[in-house]
C-alpha positions in Angstrom: -5.2 -15.7 7.9 -8.6 -15.3 7.7 -10.0 -13.7 4.8 -13.0 -10.8 6.1 -16.5 -11.7 4.7 -18.0 -9.8 1.9 -19.1 -6.4 2.7 -17.3 -5.5 6.0 -14.6 -3.3 4.1 -15.4 0.1 2.9 -12.2 0.8 0.7 -8.9 1.0 0.7 -6.1 3.5 -0.6 -2.7 2.5 -2.2 -0.1 5.4 -2.5 2.2 4.0 -5.3 5.9 5.5 -4.6 8.8 4.9 -7.0 11.3 2.4 -5.8 14.2 0.4 -7.3 14.8 3.0 -10.1 11.2 3.2 -11.3 9.8 6.4 -12.0 6.3 4.9 -11.5 4.0 6.7 -8.7 0.4 7.5 -8.2 -2.7 6.7 -6.2 -5.1 3.6 -6.4 -8.8 3.1 -4.8 -10.0 -0.2 -4.0 -13.6 -0.3 -3.3 -16.2 -3.2 -3.0 -17.9 -4.0 -6.0 -20.8 -6.7 -7.0 -18.6 -9.9 -7.3 -15.2 -8.6 -6.5 -13.1 -5.4 -6.1 -13.4 -2.3 -8.4 -9.8 -0.9 -8.9 -9.3 2.9 -10.1 -6.6 5.4 -9.7 -4.1 7.6 -11.5 -0.6 6.2 -12.1 2.4 8.3 -13.7 5.5 7.4 -15.2 4.4 4.4 -17.4 5.6 4.1 -20.7 2.7 5.6 -23.2 1.1 3.0 -24.9 2.8 0.0 -23.3 1.9 -3.1 -21.9 1.7 -3.1 -18.0 -0.1 -4.9 -15.3 -1.1 -4.7 -11.7 0.3 -7.1 -8.8 -1.0 -6.9 -5.2 1.0 -7.8 -2.1 0.5 -8.5 1.1 3.3 -6.0 2.4 3.4 -2.6 0.9 7.2 -2.5 0.4 8.3 -4.2 -2.7 11.6 -2.3 -3.1 13.8 -5.2 -2.4 15.9 -6.4 -5.4 
């Protein structure tokens, strides 16, 4: 798969929907930034003061067990 050259994308939106028994949902905005990608948004359904991570997948549906 070819990777787009820097500066070609204006941004992207990822809508987070609960799946596989999870209560997590929200919306994340991705936009180009100097040297990388800026990720910002609102995510609900997480445990307060817990440790969480963010994974990016090539497919939008990761609900399979």
